N, C-alpha and C positions, 0 to 999 in steps of 0.2 A: 727280336730276342729269340734265341734257340728254344724249341719246345721243351727239351729236357731242363734247360735253365729256368724256364717259367714254372715248371712243375716243382723243381728243387727249391725255388725261392719264394713262391707265392704263399703268403701267410694270411690268415683271416683278419679282416679289418672291421672293427666295430666302433672305432672313434674316428670321426671325419672332421676335416678342417673347415668345412662350410663353403668352400669354393665350388662353384657350379661346374658340372661336367658338360662339355660341349655336345651339341646334338649329333655331330659326326661320330663321336665316340659312342654315344648311345646306339646309334644306327649300326655301327660295327659289332657291338655286343649282341644286338638282336639278330644280326646277320649270322653270327657264329651259332646262335641257338637254332635258327632256321636251317642251317646246313648240317646240324647234328643228325646222326642216324636215329632211327626209331624202330620198334618192334614191327617186323614185316613191312617196313616203310609206311606205316599208317599215318605218321606225322600228326598224331592226335593231340599233341600238346598245344596249348594256347598261352599267350603271354600278355599280361596286363602291365603296361609300363606306367609307373606313377612318378611324375616329375614335379607336380605341384606339391609344395610343402604340406598343404592341408591333407592331400591324399596320402602322402608318406606318413604323416602323423596318425591318420585314421588306420593305416595298416599296422602301425605300432600298437595302437589301442586295441586292435582286433587280435593281437598276438598274445600268446602265453609265454613266449620265450624270446621275443624280438623287440623289446622296448627300445633297444639301442638303435634300431633302424631309423628312428625319428631324426637323427642327425645326418642321414644319408642325402646325397645330392639327388639321387633317384633310386627307385626300387623296381624290381620286376617280380610279379607274382606268377608262378608257373602253375597252370592248370593242366589236368590230364584226365583221360577217359579211363576209369577204373575197370572197364570191361576188357581192355586191351591187356593181354598177358604181358607181364614185364613193364607195366606202366610206370612203376616207381623207378625202375632202372632207367627208363627213358627220361624221366624228370632229372635224375642224377647226371645223366650224360649231358643233357642240355645245360644244366647249371654249371657243370664243370667247364664246358666249352665257353660259356659266357664269362666265367671267372678268369679263365686263362687269356681270353681275348682282351678283357679289361686290364689285366695285369700287364700284358704286353704293351699296353698304351699308357701305363703308369697309374692306372686307377685300381684302387683296392676294393674288396668286396667281402661280405660275410653272408652266411645263410642261416635260416631258421625254418623250422617245420611245425612249431607249436602255434595253433590257431584256435580261436573261438569260431568254430566252423559256421554256426548259424549266423552270427554277426557278420563275419567276413563275406559269406555268400550274399547276404542282404546288401551290405554296404557297397560291394563291387559288382552286383548284379550277375553273379556267377550262375550259369545255367545248371539245371539239375543233373544233366548227364556228365558234368565235369566236377572234379574235386581239386582243391588246392593241394599241390604236392610239396611245394617249397616256396620260400620267398628269399630274395637276395637284396641287400642294400649295397649301393655302389657310391664311391666318392674318393676323394683324395685323403689319404691317411693323415690324421693329426699326430701320429706317432711314427718316428723314423723306423722303417722296417728293414732297410738295406743292410746286408751283412749279418742279419740274425740267422742262427742255425735252428732248424726244425728239431724238435724233440721227438725222435722216432726210434723205435726198437731196431736193432741191427738185423740184417737179413738172416743171420744165423739163428735168430729166435722166431722168425715168422715164415721162412721159406724152407721147404724140404725137397729131397730128391726121391722120387718113386713112391714114397709112403710117408704118412705123418710121423714125425720124430726122427726120420732118417736125415742125417746132416746133408746140407746142400752141397752138391758137387757139380760144378760147371766146367 
């Protein structure tokens, strides 16, 4: 799939069909994260892969906004070092690359960032020097997404030339 097409067609998936995602696909998704750039090339992020349904359910229970992840084939918890400048940008870059790699392979995904921090750190043995930045659930969508249009504002409302409010001129 062309990269622009992946960006243009990828929608959030929060309802999964229950079919298992193959290990080779999970490996490619993680490889996409590993290859992602990071602040000063610190590569400070760490990834906890949850493929056992009990672990995925525990992640859902430890969330405040991601109960839907319980239905995912697998999940990835992204950890980052908050002492690194731009650590949340690094988390976002890694999760975007994982989502696009998965989408290219026909696997949907969704993200959430709401956690019960104490419970999550205890349940997944997260070291004190790392914080959970985001979690992603992956799987095959239970809802047909092909052909749906994204609801996005037009460029004329969000992009400007030279200064804010100046109409875009390309």
